[in-house]
N, C-alpha and C positions, 0 to 999 in steps of 0.2 A: 926900271930903278927910279927910288923918289927923286932921286936930282933931277929925272926927265920930266919930271911932274912940274906943273906950274907953282909958282909961289902961295898961290891961294889956297894949294890939293896938298902939299907940303905940310904936314903932323904939326911940327916945329914950328912954321912960321902963321901956320895957320890957329894954332894957341894965342901967340902973340899977337896975332892983331883980334879975332873974335874973342879970345877966351877958349881956357882950358874947357869948359865945360860944353864947348860945341864939337868935341872932338869926338866921334866914333870908337865903339871898344876897340874898333882894330889898330884904328889910330892912335888911342890910348897906349896900347900894348906896342904897337911900331914907336913909338917914342920914349918907352923903355929900353928896347931893345935897342935901339939906336942904329944898330947896324944888321944886315942881314944874315942868311949864309950863302955860300954857294951856290947860285943857280936861281937866289931867292932875295929881294928886298925885303927889309923890315916889314912893312905892308903885306905881304905876301906872303910873310912866317906866321903875322900874325891871325892873318885871314886863313888860314891852313891850322890852326892850333882852334880857333875858336870853332872852327866848321866842325873839326873832330871832336870836338866837344859839342854838338847842338846847339853851338850859339848861348851856352849854358858858362859864366864868367867862374860861379862858383864851382861847377864841374873842377874846371882846370886847377881853382886855389886847391882840391884836395889832391892833388898830385905831386909826390915828395921828389924832390930834385931828382934824384935816381931815376925816376920810372918817366921827368919829364925828359932827360938828357937822354935815357932810350928809346923813346918813342920820336923823340923828333929828331931827327939824322942833322948832325951838323951843330946842333945847340948846345953847347959847353956850360959846365955850372955859373958862371957866371953872369950871363944871360938869364939861366933859369932863377937862380936866387933871387934876380933884382926883378923879375916880375912875379915870381911866388911872396916876393919880401914887400911888395906893391898892395897885393891883392888882399896879404895878410894884414897891410897898414888901413886899406881902405873898409875891411871887418873893421877893424878895432876902432875907427873914427866912426863908422857908423854906430856903434856902440855907447861910444864916449858920447853920442850926440843924445841919446837917451836919458843917458845919465845926468848929463849937462839938464835937461831940461825937468829932471826929478820927478816925474809922474808918481802919482799914487798907483799903487803894483795892485789895485782891487779888480783883474782880471789875470785869466789864465793867458789872455793875448799877450797883454801888458807886459809879464813875466817873460813868457818866450820873446818877445821882440829884443829884450835887455837881455837876456842869457842867452839867447841861440849863438851869439859867434862864441860863447866859452866851449860849445860842444861840437860847432861846426868841423866836419873832416876829420876827428876823432878816431882812432881805431882801437882803442881803450877806455873806460869807463872810465869816470871820475865824479865824485859826488862833492854836492855845494849846497851851502847853509844862505841864503840871504835874507839879510836882517833888516827889520821896518821899527820904523817909530810908530808913534799912535796914531797918526795921519796916514799909517802903511804907504808912509814914501822910502826910499832906501837909503838904508845907513851903509849897509858896508855886505860886499858879499867874500865870503869866506870858502877856498875849497879844503876837504877835511880828509879827501881819502881820493887815490888816483891807485885804479889795476889794472888785471887785464879785459881781455877782449870779450869774458863772458860773466864777467863780475868783482867788485872790487867791495872789500874791509871797512867798513865804519864802523869807528867808536862813538859809541852815546853819549862815552862819559865826558868827550872830545868838542862835540855840538853842545852838550850844557855848561861846560867850559867858556868856550867862545862865545853862544848867547850871553850867559851872566857877563862876561867882561863889556862888552857892548851894549847892554843896558835897552836890548830889543824891547819891543812889547808883544812883534809876532813874527816870525819867519813861513818860507818858502823854500820846501827840501827843492832840490834839483838832481838829478843823474839822466844820464845817456844809457841807450843801447846799442852798439855800436853793429850790431846785428841788423839792426831795423827793422827790432820788432817793437812795437806799441805798448803790446798788452803787458801790465804788470805780473811782474814773478810772483811766487808765493811769499818769495822772501825778501820781494819789496815791499808785502803787503806786512809782513812779520816785524819788519824794520820801522816801516811809516807807524803802528803801532806805538811799539816801543820810544820812538823818539816823542811822539803827541803823549804819551805816559809821563815821561821824562822831561819834559818842559814844564808838560800841570804843574808842577809842583813849582814852577817856578811863576808861574802867573803869565806863561806866554803861549803865545795864541800859534799852533800850526794852522797856516792858513789855506796850505795847498802843496802838493807834492806831483811835480812834474817830470814825467820823462820825456828826455829827449833823443829825436833820430835828425837825420839830415833831412828826412823828409815833413814831417812833423812835431805833433807831441802829444802826452794823454797827460788828463787833469784830474788829481783825483776829488778834486772840489769838485769840478764840472759834472763827475759821473757820480754826485754826491757818498764819496767814502771818505770822508775825512771827518771823523768822529772827536 
């Protein structure tokens, strides 16, 4: 049990004396749990959960509250919600740090780092427009559509309206494929062309269109497919 550990080994005490960043992933999870379950300390519980997910916190973060409680016996909704909320907050914090830096989004990798937290773990499609100023710096991110597991309906008129209101000089289109397939569909190709043509009348450049999955991304620009 945690109380049997020396003061230096207890997660909360370690955080107090050495700083929160010195805690391992298991210790951080144990701190959030606060208590264990029957027959397991908070540290043992955290160790089991992390091992069950191959040591990847990102895999833990994808679980729903119901799945979490069903998979790990003795864990109730409160513990599950506390951990999943902490993981989501960490993800949003990392994305926000990139926005505070206000980097130039001149590469697909830079866009991926900023937008990937928006799509991580989603089981439905979403379509976002990233609006940029003349220096290719982020002005605003707008979700223009949310759909099902295989597709989402995008109204090009709404994109034109949002871009016009923001006075963006360029945009980057982003959407996800919950299936994990990185290859664009024929519908993706048609929509990209339609948006490029529509925004061309506003002298707004479509710099890229990224397709996101939990394992990576596809860039139209990197593949020479933005016209």
